[in-house]
N, C-alpha and C positions, 0 to 999 in steps of 0.2 A: 464680063459674063459671057459664057459660051452659048452660041446659037446652033450647036450641032444638032443633027436630027434626033440623037438620043436625048439631049437636053429638052428639046421641044416636045418629044414624046412623053418624057417624065412630067413636064409642066402640064401638058394636056391631061395626063392621067390624074395629076394632083387636083386640077380644076374640076375634073369629073367627080373625083372623090369628095371634094368640098361641096359640090352641088348636090351630090347624093345625100351627104350629111345634112345639108340644109333642108332638103325635101323631107328627110326622115324626121328631123326636128319639127318641121312645120306640121307633118302628119300627126306626130305625138301631141302637139299643142292643140290640134283640132279634134282629137279622138277621145272618147270616154274610155278610160282604162278598163272598166269592168265589163262593158258590153261590146266594145269595138265599134259602136255607132259614133256618129259625129256628136260633139258635145254642144253645150248651149251657145258658146261663142260662134262655132261654125254653123250652127243652125240659124242664128240671127243673120249671119252673112249670107247664107244660102237663101233665106226668105227674102231678104232685100233684093238679091240678084234676080230672083224669080218674079218679084213684083215689078221690077224695072223692065224685065223682058216682056211681061204681060202688058205693061203700058205701051211699049213699042209696037207690039203685035195685036193690040186690042184683044188680049186674051184674059185668062182668069187663073186664080190660084186658090186651091182649097187647103185650109189648115186644120188638121186633126190634132187635138190635144188628148192624150191618152193617160189615164190614171188608174192605178190598181185600187180595188176595193178591199178594205180591211187589211192592207199590207202590214200596218203596224202590229196588228194582232198576230199575224203569221210570223213576223220578224221577232216579236217578243217571245212567242211560244217555241219556235224552232231554233232561234238563235241567229245572230248576224251572218254567220257563214252560210247558213241555209238561205237566208234572205238574199244574200249576194248571188247564190247559185240560181235562185228563182229569177232574179232580175236578168242575169246573164242568159238564161234560157229564153225568157220572153224577148230579150233583145234579138236573139237569133231568129225567133219566130217572126218578128216584125221585119227583119232583114230579108228573110225568105219570102215574105208577103209583098215586098216592094216591087214595083214595076220600073222599067227603064224611065229615067227622068225623075223618079221620086227621090225624096231625101228623108231618111229616117234618123231621128236623134233621140238621145237621152238627155232630158233637160235637167235632171237631178233627182235624187231620191227614187221614188217609184213613178215619176212622170216622164212620159215619152211624147214625141211629136212626129207627125207625118205630113210632109208637104207634097202635094200632088196637083193634078188638074182638077177641075170641078165636075168631071164626068162621073156618073154613077155614085154619087156621094152616099146615098142611103145603103147601097149594096156594099160599098167599101167599109162603111162604118159598122154594118152588121157583121161583116167578115172579121173585122178587128175584134168585136165583142166575142165572136165564136173562138178566135185564136186565144184570147185571154182566158177563156173558160175551159180550155182543155186541161185534163188532169196532168199533173207533173209529179214525178217521183224524186224526192229529195232525201238523201240519207236513209233510204228504205221506207220513207213515209210518202203516201200519196196526198197531194194537196190540189185543190181546185181554186186558184186565186181569184179569177174574175176581175172585171174592170169596167170603167165607164169612159165614154168618148164624147167630146164636144167639138163641133165643127163650125167654122165661119169661112166665108168665101170673099175673096177680093176680085173685082171691086163692088160686087153686089151688096155686101154688108159693110165694108169698111174701105177707106181710101188710103190708109197708111198702116204700117206694121204695128204700131202701138194699139190702135183700135182693133185690128184684126186679131191680135193675140188676146186682147181683153174680151172681145166678143166670143172667141172660142172658149175662153175660160168660163165665161158666164153660161154658155151652153153646157159645158162640162159640169158646172155646179148644179144646174137644173137636173141633169141626168142623175147625179148622185143623190140629190134631195128626193128624187122620185123612187129611190130604192137601189140605185146602182145596177150594174150589169145591163146597161142600155146606152143608147146614144141619143144625143140631142143636137139639133141643127139650129143655129141662130135664126131668129125670125122677128116679125113685127112686135110680138109681145115682149121679147127680150130687149128689142130696140127701145120700146117705150120705158121699160124698166131701167135701161141704161141712162136714158135722158133724165129720168127722175132721180137716179142715183147721182149723176153728175151735178144736178141742181142741189141735191142735199149735201154733197161734198163741199160745194162752194159756200153753202149756208153754214155748214159746220165750221169751216175755217173762220167765218166772220163771227160765229156765235161765241167762241171762246173769249176773244178780247172784249166782246160786247156784254159779257157777263150773263149770257142766256143759260149757260150750264150751271146749275145750282145744286147745293147739297140738300137732300131730304134725309129724314131720320126715322128709323124703326126702333121701338123700345126693345131692350133686352130685359127679361123678367127673371127675378130670383124665384126658383121653383118652390122653395119652402115658404116664403113669405108672400109671394105673389106681387111683390113691389118692383117697380122699374129701377134697375140699378145701372143701366147704361143705355147707349144708343149705337146702332150701326149707321154709318154714313153711306148714303147711296146717291148716285148721280141722277139728275133729271134734266132734260133739255126743255126749257120753256120756249118752244118754237113760236115765232110771231104769227104764223098762219095755221100750223097743224096742232097747236096746243101743246100739252105736256107729253113728252116722249120718254118712254122707259129706256134703260140702258141698251136693251137688245136692238133698239132701232138705230143706235148710233155708235156704241162702243166698238163693235167689230170693225166698222168703217174707220173709226178713229185709230184703231190699231194698224190697219192697213196703210193709212195715210201718214203714220208717224206722229199723230196728234195726241195720242193717249197720254203721253207724259205731260203735255201742257194742261190737259183736262184734269189729270190726277193732282197736279200742283195747284190749280185753281180751286178745285174742290177741297183739297186739304187745307189751304189757307182760310177759305171761307168757313169751313167746318170748325176749325180751331177757334176762329173769332166768335162764332155763335155759341160754342159749347163751353168755352173757358168760364163764363159766368155761371153756368149750370153746375160745373164742378166746384167752383169757389163757394157757391151757396149750398153745397151738399145735396143737390138734387139728383146727381148721378155720380158714379164712380169711374165709369169706363166710357171711352169714345173709341169705337172700333172702325178702322178704315181699311178698305181693300186696296191692294196694289196689283197692277197688271204684271204678268210674267215678263213682258218686254221691258218694263222699268226695272225689274229686279235683275235683269241680265246686265245692267249698267254697273260696272265695278264700283262706281262712286255713289250708287243709290243711297246707301245707308248714311254716308256722310252728308249728302245733300238733304236728306230728310231731317237729320239731327239739326242741321243748320237752319232749315225752315222752321222747325219746331221752336228753336231758341228765340225766334223773332216774335213768338206768340206768347200769350199768357197761360196756355194750357200746360199743366205739369206733365213731365215725361211719364210719370207713373200712371197717369190717367189714360195714356194712349196705348191702343192695341193695334198692331199692324197685322193684317190677315194675308197670309201667303198660301199658295196652292201647292198640291203635291207635284203638279206639272213642273214647277220651278225646281223642286228638290231633285226630280229625275233628270232634269237637264244639266244641272251643275251643282252637285252636292258641296263641292269645296267652296264655291262662291256663296252658296246659301249659308254655309257655316259662318263665313266671314261677316256677312250681313247680319245674321241673327245674333252672333256674339257681340258685334259692335252695338247693335240696338239694345241688347240686354244689359250691356255695361253702362248704358245711360238710363236704365230704369224703364225702358220701353218694353212692353209685353209683346210677344210674337205669338200669334195663333195660327194653327194649321187648319186651313179651310178644307172642305170636301173630305173630311175624315171618314174612312171606311170604304172608299172607292178604289183603293189601290193596295200595293203590296209593301210600300216602303214606310207607311205611317208609323208603325210601332218602332221600327228601327230609328226613325227620325226622333221619336220621343225619348228613346233611350240614349241617344248620342248628341242631341242638340238641346240648348236651353229653351225649349218650347214648353210653356206652362198652361196653354189653353188649346183645346181642339174644338172644332165645330162639326158636329155630326151632319153629314150631307143629307139634304132634304129627300133624296131618293130612298133613304133608309127609313124615313119617318112616315112615309105614305101609308104603309100597312101596319105600323106598329100599334099594338093594342087590339088589333083585329085578326092578324095572321100569327098563329102561335110560333111558327118557325122564324119569322122575321123578328118577332118580339124577343125570342130567345137569343137570336144573333145580336141584337142591339144591346140586350142586357149583358151579354158576355163582353161586348166591346166597352160598355160603360165600366164594368168591373176591371178590365185590363187597364183602361186609362186611369181609373182611380188608384190602382195599385202602384202606378208610376207617379202619383201625386199631381195629376194633371186635372185642371178644371174643364168641365164638359159643357158645351152649349149646343142645344139642338135647334136647328133652324128649319123653317117650313112647317111649323106646328099650326095646323088649321082646324083641328077638331078637339073637343074636350077629352075624348077617350085617349088620344095621343098624349095630351098634356098630363093627364092623371097617371098613365102608365109610366111616362118618363120620370115624373116626380117620384113615384114609388120605387122605380129602379135606380134612383140616386143621381139622376141628371141634375147638374147644378143650376143651369140657367137655360132659358128657352126664348125663342122669338118666332113670330109668325102671325098670320092673319087672325088666328084665334084671339090673340091679344090686341093687336093693332096693326093696321096697314102703314106703310111708309107715309110720312106727312112732312109738309114744309116746316121750316124752323119756327115760325110763329105759332103754329098749331102744337108743335112738340113742346115748346116752352110753356104754353098755356096748360097743357096736359100735365107737365111736370110740376107746375106751381099750384095745381089744384091740391086740395088737402089730401095728402097721403096717397092718392091715385093708385089704389090696389088693382091688380089684374082682375078683370070682371068676374066671370062665373067660377073660375077655377078656385079662387080664394073662398068663395061662398060654399062650394061643394066639398072643399077640403078633403 
């Protein structure tokens, strides 16, 4: 091998070229392609480095989590290209706002982050809110996105990166629940809430194998006869200290922790065991079970459910699986596979939250869905508000024309029930007829002689 000056020069040039390629590759790997900001991976590395430096220098680090308000609505209305342009512009605004030593990142979707010192937190947060609220022109249209900010500080609030991010997220959530377009800084109130949540998380993990999550049942009423023809299965947590907890108190947490599948499976098996004799004795025809969108995203979901059902005495034709429009929007192809596989075994699929989105009628025309459930938000003013009543009546007519059975949920007043029956709604459920109840009470009610729906049947 030659060691001439020219060869050495060429070698040095090649090494420099390779080093430049490596640096460029590393830069691409750490950069969000849409905004040019650092991505989630580089953000995590940068946050760790800043926390380590703060430990050495007895300093502090402030983490701002930034999230747009109503971005999905803007994205759906204007289109994804417009949404991307909006995110790119906001990324540039955040980059321009950064001070020396700051790190600005796009964490994904419409979520951004800023890592800085803990000086002037309120001033910086308010400045970010103002930046997010500036009008922006996209494809000739002016939009005002707006956003919310959550802040947590190391080491005042947290002593590691996991808690720091969690606490900033909690502050962000509070800002959003207060109406958005504002900031929230982690404080003692949120700390207490965090401790309560961690305790509840640990208790929930123990509750599932302990059998504390149990099925409750709400009757489904035939509109014409006023008789109970089915039940919807609902989860309740019989907490040893707090008493009976409704799904809102633990289902969102179970979804975040990845426990919702275990809960759905436990509820399904228990519900099948309790309702199979009711079906066999002719007390009901239908057992309706909700399925979480996360479970539905499992390609093997329908096969697993069919396998679990086969181990029970409940006939497939008596089971209804309720799915939401959210799942259809996420993955129509997967939804079709699940629905067709379930339908091939005689299992009925119901579309929940009917009337709240745009894809419902399309789904009814192209998928083997034989039942829809009118969303309770449509029922509130039915029979009292002429416009709402006309809208619901037209939806009932459209569904009937497709040969679909209609169930109205959330019926709480006699006027609602009477209107729905007159408009041709097939079945109803809600507090007007009965509240959810444990299995023992439900069975007793079913086995009472003929158990008609109370006042509705009498007022005919």
